[in-house]
C-alpha positions in Angstrom: -40.1 42.5 45.9 -36.7 40.8 45.3 -34.8 38.9 48.1 -32.1 41.7 48.2 -34.7 44.4 48.6 -36.6 42.3 51.3 -33.3 41.8 53.2 -32.6 45.6 53.0 -36.1 46.5 54.3 -35.8 44.1 57.2 -32.2 44.9 58.2 -33.3 48.2 59.9 -35.1 46.4 62.7 -38.0 47.9 64.7 -38.9 50.4 67.4 -40.7 49.1 70.4 -42.8 52.1 71.7 -43.4 50.5 75.1 -45.9 52.1 77.6 -45.1 55.8 77.7 -43.0 58.4 76.0 -42.9 60.4 79.2 -39.6 60.3 81.2 -41.4 60.6 84.4 -43.8 57.8 83.7 -40.9 55.6 82.6 -38.9 56.3 85.8 -42.0 55.4 87.8 -42.7 52.2 85.9 -39.1 50.8 86.0 -38.8 50.1 89.8 -42.3 48.6 89.8 -41.7 46.3 86.8 -38.2 45.4 88.2 -39.6 44.3 91.6 -42.4 42.3 90.0 -39.9 40.6 87.6 -37.6 39.7 90.5 -40.4 38.3 92.5 -41.4 36.2 89.5 -38.0 34.8 89.0 -37.4 34.1 92.7 -40.8 32.5 93.2 -40.6 30.2 90.2 -37.0 29.2 90.7 -37.9 28.4 94.3 -40.7 26.2 93.3 -38.5 24.4 90.8 -35.8 24.0 93.4 -38.2 22.7 96.0 -39.7 20.1 93.7 -36.4 18.9 92.3 -34.9 18.6 95.8 -37.7 16.3 96.9 -38.1 12.9 95.1 -41.6 12.5 96.6 -42.7 15.8 95.1 -41.1 15.2 91.7 -42.8 11.8 91.4 -46.2 13.3 92.2 -48.1 14.2 89.0 -49.4 17.5 90.4 -46.0 18.8 91.4 -44.3 17.3 88.3 -46.6 19.6 86.2 -46.2 22.5 88.6 -42.5 22.3 88.1 -42.9 22.6 84.3 -45.5 25.3 84.7 -43.0 27.3 86.8 -40.3 26.8 84.2 -42.7 28.0 81.4 -43.6 31.0 83.6 -40.0 31.8 84.2 -39.3 31.6 80.4 -42.5 33.7 79.6 -41.4 36.6 81.8 -37.7 36.4 80.8 -38.6 36.4 77.1 -40.3 39.8 77.4 -39.6 41.7 80.6 -35.8 42.2 80.4 -36.2 44.1 77.1 -38.9 46.3 78.6 -36.7 47.0 81.7 -33.8 47.8 79.3 -35.9 50.1 77.3 -37.2 51.9 80.4 -33.7 52.3 81.9 -31.8 53.4 78.7 -34.5 54.8 76.4 -33.2 52.5 73.7 -36.3 51.2 72.0 -34.6 49.7 68.9 -34.7 45.9 68.4 -33.2 44.1 65.4 -35.3 42.1 62.9 -33.8 38.8 64.1 -34.0 39.8 67.7 -37.7 40.6 67.3 -38.4 37.3 65.7 -36.4 35.5 68.3 -38.3 37.3 71.1 -41.6 36.4 69.5 -40.5 32.7 69.0 -39.7 32.2 72.8 -42.7 34.2 73.9 -45.2 32.1 71.9 -43.5 28.8 73.0 -43.7 29.6 76.7 -47.2 31.1 76.5 -48.5 28.1 74.5 -46.7 25.6 76.9 -48.6 27.3 79.8 -51.7 26.7 78.0 -51.2 23.0 77.4 -49.8 22.4 81.0 -52.8 23.9 82.6 -55.0 21.4 80.6 -52.7 18.5 81.7 -53.1 19.7 85.4 -56.8 19.8 85.0 -56.8 16.2 83.6 -54.7 15.2 86.7 -57.3 16.7 89.0 -60.1 14.9 87.2 -58.5 11.5 87.5 -57.5 12.1 91.2 -61.1 13.0 92.2 -63.3 11.1 89.8 -61.2 7.9 89.4 -59.1 7.7 92.6 -58.7 4.0 92.5 -57.1 4.2 89.0 -55.1 7.3 89.7 -51.7 5.6 90.1 -52.1 3.6 86.9 -53.6 6.3 84.7 -51.3 9.1 85.9 -48.1 7.1 85.8 -44.7 8.8 85.4 -44.7 7.7 81.7 -48.0 9.4 81.1 -46.9 12.6 82.9 -43.7 12.7 80.9 -45.6 12.3 77.7 -48.0 15.0 78.5 -45.3 17.4 79.5 -43.2 16.6 76.4 -46.2 16.9 74.2 -46.9 20.3 75.6 -43.4 21.6 74.9 -43.3 20.0 71.4 -46.7 21.3 70.3 -45.8 24.8 71.6 -42.5 24.7 69.7 -44.2 23.8 66.4 -46.9 26.3 66.8 -44.4 29.1 67.5 -42.1 28.0 64.7 -45.0 28.1 62.2 -45.8 31.8 63.0 -42.1 32.8 63.1 -41.4 31.2 59.7 -44.3 32.9 58.1 -43.5 36.4 59.5 -39.8 36.1 58.7 -40.8 36.3 55.0 -42.8 39.5 55.5 -41.5 42.9 54.3 -41.8 46.0 56.5 -41.5 48.9 54.2 -43.6 51.5 56.1 -43.5 52.4 59.7 -41.3 50.3 61.9 -42.8 51.4 65.2 -44.4 48.5 67.1 -47.0 49.9 69.6 -46.1 47.3 72.2 -43.3 46.5 74.6 -42.3 43.2 72.9 -42.6 41.6 69.5 -46.0 39.9 69.2 -47.8 38.5 66.2 -50.7 41.0 66.0 -48.6 44.2 66.4 -46.2 43.0 63.6 -49.2 42.2 61.2 -50.4 45.8 61.7 -47.1 47.2 60.3 -46.2 44.8 57.5 -46.8 45.6 53.8 -46.9 41.9 52.8 -49.9 39.9 52.1 -51.1 38.5 55.5 -54.1 36.3 54.2 -52.4 33.0 55.1 -51.5 34.0 58.7 -54.9 35.8 59.1 -56.6 32.4 58.3 -54.3 30.7 60.8 -55.2 33.2 63.5 -58.9 32.5 63.1 -58.6 28.7 62.9 -55.4 27.2 64.3 -54.9 30.1 66.9 -58.3 29.7 68.6 -57.9 25.9 68.5 -54.7 26.1 70.4 -56.3 28.3 73.1 -59.8 26.9 73.2 -58.8 23.2 72.8 -57.1 23.0 76.2 -59.6 25.4 77.8 -62.4 23.0 76.8 -60.6 20.1 78.3 -60.2 22.1 81.5 -64.0 23.0 81.5 -65.1 19.4 80.9 -62.7 18.2 83.6 -64.1 20.5 86.2 -67.7 19.8 85.1 -67.2 16.1 85.9 -65.2 17.1 89.1 -68.1 19.3 90.2 -70.6 16.4 89.7 -68.4 14.2 91.7 -67.9 16.7 94.5 -71.7 17.3 94.8 -72.2 13.6 95.5 -69.6 13.4 98.3 -71.4 12.7 101.6 -69.6 15.1 104.0 -68.7 18.8 103.9 -65.1 17.9 104.9 -64.8 15.6 101.9 -66.2 18.3 99.6 -63.8 20.9 101.1 -60.8 18.7 100.7 -61.7 17.8 97.1 -62.2 21.5 96.3 -59.0 22.7 98.1 -56.9 20.4 95.8 -58.3 22.3 92.8 -58.5 25.9 94.1 -55.0 26.8 93.2 -55.2 25.5 89.7 -58.7 27.2 89.2 -57.2 30.5 90.3 -54.3 30.2 87.8 -56.7 29.2 85.0 -58.9 32.2 85.7 -55.9 34.6 85.6 -54.3 33.2 82.5 -57.3 32.6 80.3 -59.1 35.7 81.4 -56.4 38.0 80.0 -55.4 35.7 77.0 -59.0 35.4 75.7 -59.8 39.0 76.2 -56.7 39.9 74.2 -56.4 37.5 71.4 -59.8 36.0 70.7 -61.4 39.2 69.5 -62.1 40.4 66.0 -59.3 42.6 64.5 -61.7 45.5 64.2 -61.8 45.7 68.0 -58.0 45.7 68.3 -56.8 48.1 71.1 -53.2 48.9 71.7 -53.8 50.0 75.3 -55.8 46.8 76.1 -53.1 44.7 74.5 -50.3 46.3 76.6 -52.2 46.1 79.9 -53.3 42.5 79.3 -49.8 41.4 78.2 -48.4 42.7 81.5 -50.9 40.4 83.4 -50.0 37.2 81.5 -46.3 37.9 81.1 -45.6 39.3 84.6 -48.5 39.4 87.0 -49.8 35.7 86.6 -46.2 34.2 86.6 -45.4 36.3 89.6 -48.5 35.1 91.5 -48.5 31.4 90.6 -45.8 30.4 93.1 -47.7 32.2 95.9 -51.0 30.6 94.8 -49.6 27.1 94.9 -47.5 27.4 98.0 -49.7 29.7 100.2 -51.8 26.9 101.8 -49.8 23.9 100.5 -48.5 21.8 103.4 -46.2 19.7 101.2 -44.5 22.8 99.8 -44.2 24.2 103.3 -42.5 21.0 104.4 -40.2 21.1 101.4 -39.2 24.7 102.3 -38.4 23.6 105.9 -36.4 20.6 104.7 -34.4 22.9 102.3 -33.7 25.5 105.1 -32.5 22.7 107.4 -30.2 21.3 104.8 -28.7 24.6 104.0 -28.4 26.0 107.5 
């Protein structure tokens, strides 16, 4: 196919089918998704504000990574949910070709950054519990900045790789994407181009991006568990576990949906499963993370009180 023909086939854009074609269902879903999205934005922005307003928190590795995690969660929801809300409110399901690629680019960046940041936070907990005497030296601010910057940069290159490949695809058949945002797998289902290269990436580089950080998390908590078991008192064990409980909950929520969605053979691809799981990791998990990390966190509570006193 010539470049002119390819440009002509791609200029029409796509149709995002979303969740339901029923007007009643869409009217029911809109206020639910809107409330969840607003909670997600407010919660994550509050966490970022609290950490930036406290030098003590910002210089603590755990809260430094939490600030970046909240920023990635904020971006992950904002890359996908506003278009869904707009579609539900106006019944306008069209999205341009460039708009689709842009949405996919930012979605992959923020989702991948979440992945790497969770691994960095697990490493931080490992050093804090297993090597407390060396914690300040190992988890220096320079190390934290390098881990955070590396997470964002690797996510950028990972996303750019897929976007550049898909941007050269032609879509000469159906332009209906059975999803509420532009993702890699749904686009591959409707292209008429050869997808062998990107298919190889999805079964090699893709799982490595997800499973690599997950293996680091599992190894970190394996050694943490060995250390906690050897602690002499129950109070010490409880204190050590409590510093990891929020992170473990976030890891379970994030990886539970991501692995169940993406690390499956293409023959078992399910549109309904993809949509439901996507709501969890683009809206539910980012909405819950601020509550998970602040619910029983005394330092966050103290930062909230300081912020309220300064404002009022």
